[in-house]
Structures are given as C-alpha cells and as structure tokens.
N, C-alpha and C positions, 0 to 999 in steps of 0.2 A: 504494500500500500504506500503510495507516494502522496504526501499531504503538503500543500502549500498554505501556510498561515499568513494572513494579511492584516496589517493595521496601518496607521497613518505614517509614522516615521520609521518603522522597522527598527526601533531601538529598545522597546520594553516588552510589550505584550506578545507580538508574534515571534521575536527571538526566544522568549521564554518558552512559548509553546513548542517551537522547533527543537529546542534543547531537551525539553521534557520527553517529547514523543519520539525523538531519535534514539532514545534509550531502549525502546521496545523492539524486540526482535521482529523482523518483517516489516518495519515501518521506516521509511525514509521521509524525513521532514525538513523543510526549509522555510524561510520566511522572506517576506517582501513588504514594501510599503506603497501607499497610494500617492503620497505627497511628492512634489517635484524634487525636494531637497532631502528625501529619505536616504537611508543607508544603501538599500538595494531596491530599486523601483520594480514594481510589477511589470512583467513583460510577456509578450506572446509566447516566448520560449518556456518561461516558467509555467504558464497556464497549460501549455501542451504537455509538459513533463508530468504534471500533477494528475492523480486520479481524483482527488478531491481538493477543493479550494474552500478553506474555512476562514471567514473574515470576522473581525471583532465587532463591527457595528454596521447598521444598515447603510450608512453613508459609504462605507467601503464596498459593499455589494453593489450599490448604485453606480459608483465610479467604474468599477471593473466590468460590470454588466454592459454599460454603454460602450466602453472601449474595446472589449473582447467578446462581444455577443456571440459571434460565430464559433470561436474557440471553446466557449463554455457550454455549447449545446450538449455535448456528451459527457460533461463533468458534473459531479455533485458539487453544488455551491450552497453553503449554509452560513447563517449569521449566528455567532456564539453569544452575542449580546453581552459583551464584556467591556465596561466603560474604561476610559483612559485615566484610571486612578491608582494604578499599581506600578511599582518599581520592577526592574528586571529581577527575575527569580524570586519574587515576593511569594512567601509560602501560601498566602491566601489566594493569589493568582494561580499558583500551581494546583491547589485543591479545586478551584473553580474549573480550571481546564480539564482536570481528570474526571470531573462530573459531566461537563458539557460536551466535550469532544466525542466520547463514545455514543452519544445520541445520534451522531451523524455518520460516523465511520466505524468500521469494525476494527477494534484494537486487539491484537492477539494477547 
C-alpha cells in the first residue's frame, strides 16, 4: 500500500503521518504539501505513485481535486479532518492518525 499524506506546508502533520505509517510492514508512505512554499509540493508524479491520497483538511482535497482531477479518478482520496494545531510527532497527533487512517486504508 502506497499512501500519500497531504497538508499545507508539509512540515508537521503529513510528515508525521508518513513517518508513523512507514513503520508498518507493507506500507510505503510519503508526504507533500499544497502551498507554493511547502517543503515538497504535491505533484502529478506523487499522485500517480500513490494508491491512496489522505489529506488533512477539506481545503487540501479541494486544491488537489481541481489540479489533479484526472489522476485521482482511480485513487482513494479521503479527508482525515485533522486541524493544523499539532507539532511534528506530537503524541496526540500520532494517536489521532492511528485512529483515523485505518478508516480509509487497510493497514497490515
């Protein structure tokens, strides 16, 4: 399972998710951001690579849906509804991710 996690800046939430779920056997996880000045911007190549695209907020879904509509047709796209209030590797963020991510993708 290849999962692309997306937030705005790709500095806190999505890198945390990628780090946490990369530890699971059979899961490849990477992260990207929607803002122009983010660490690693969402691209068509990343969308094509992923089996599932999990975004933190509705605004992220809207941005990538407009830009990559055709590439997303065969992908699972879900909103985790995780606000931008957590630091990188915040234990509360990790706990929330471990509850919400398996709702949308099968984690071994």
